[in-house]
Each structure stands twice: as structure tokens, then as C-alpha cells.
C-alpha positions in Angstrom: -9.0 190.6 57.8 -9.0 192.0 54.2 -11.2 195.0 53.3 -11.8 197.4 50.5 -11.9 201.1 51.0 -15.3 202.2 49.9 -15.6 205.9 50.8 -13.4 208.5 52.5 -15.3 210.2 55.2 -12.7 212.8 56.4 -11.1 213.3 59.7 -9.1 210.1 59.6 -12.2 208.0 59.0 -13.0 205.7 56.1 -15.9 203.4 55.1 -14.6 199.8 54.6 -16.3 196.7 53.3 -14.7 193.6 54.9 -14.3 190.1 53.5 -17.3 189.0 55.6 -19.5 191.4 53.7 -20.1 193.9 56.5 -19.6 197.6 56.0 -17.7 199.2 58.8 -16.4 202.7 59.7 -12.6 202.4 59.8 -10.2 204.6 61.8 -6.9 205.5 60.1 -4.2 205.9 62.9 -1.8 208.9 62.7 1.3 206.9 61.9 -0.5 205.5 58.8 -2.2 208.8 57.8 1.2 210.5 57.2 3.2 207.7 55.6 0.7 206.1 53.3 -2.2 207.7 51.4 -5.3 205.6 51.2 -7.7 206.0 48.3 -11.0 204.4 47.4 -10.9 200.9 46.1 -7.6 200.1 47.8 -7.0 196.7 49.5 -6.6 197.1 53.2 -5.9 194.9 56.3 -8.5 195.8 58.9 -8.9 194.8 62.5 -12.5 194.8 63.7 -13.1 196.1 67.2 -14.1 193.6 69.8 -16.7 195.8 71.6 -18.2 197.5 68.5 -18.5 195.3 65.5 -19.4 198.2 63.2 -16.0 199.9 63.6 -12.5 198.8 62.8 -8.9 199.8 62.8 -6.9 200.1 59.4 -3.6 198.3 59.8 -2.0 198.4 56.4 -2.7 199.4 52.7 -1.5 197.1 49.9 0.1 198.7 46.8 -1.0 197.8 43.3 2.1 195.5 42.8 1.3 193.7 46.1 -2.3 193.3 45.1 -1.3 191.7 41.7 1.0 189.3 43.6 -1.7 188.3 46.0 -4.1 187.7 43.2 -1.7 185.5 41.4 -1.3 183.4 44.5 -5.2 183.3 45.1 -4.8 184.8 48.6 -7.5 187.4 48.1 -11.0 186.0 49.1 -13.6 185.8 46.3 -16.0 188.0 48.3 -13.9 191.1 47.8 -11.9 190.3 44.6 -12.6 193.4 42.5 -9.1 193.5 41.1 
């Protein structure tokens, strides 16, 4: 699921708004924390938790070049298209 990074909370946590309109607290795993810096208003791939719908796992962050490519192909849902 696509999501937009809304606010950095610290401690590997981030507030994310998903394509379904829900605001979730996302967890940034350690392997992603060191390799790729996440900033506010970045496009992310998130995986909502099965047992707690208000939390999610951040899987990937798209770069600006990748976002422009997805926008040209109309792959970004209209609900989160802020680019």
C-alpha cells in the first residue's frame, strides 16, 4: 500500500497517511534506517499490521525520480497524489 510520510516521531517511528486515508504509526526497520533516510512528504510503501490496524511497517521509500516516473504512468492513487 502507498503512504505519505507525515511526521517524524523519533526512535524509528513515523506518522504515515495511507492511500485508504487512515493515519498510522509506522515502524522503520533497522535495515532501512541506515541505508535510506526518510523525510516528511516522501512516498512510501507500507504494510499495515494484521492485528493492529493503526500501526504499519515501512517497506520502501521512493526517490524523487521514481515518484515522477510513477506519476507519469498514473500509478499513484488520487487520494495521496501530492506530487
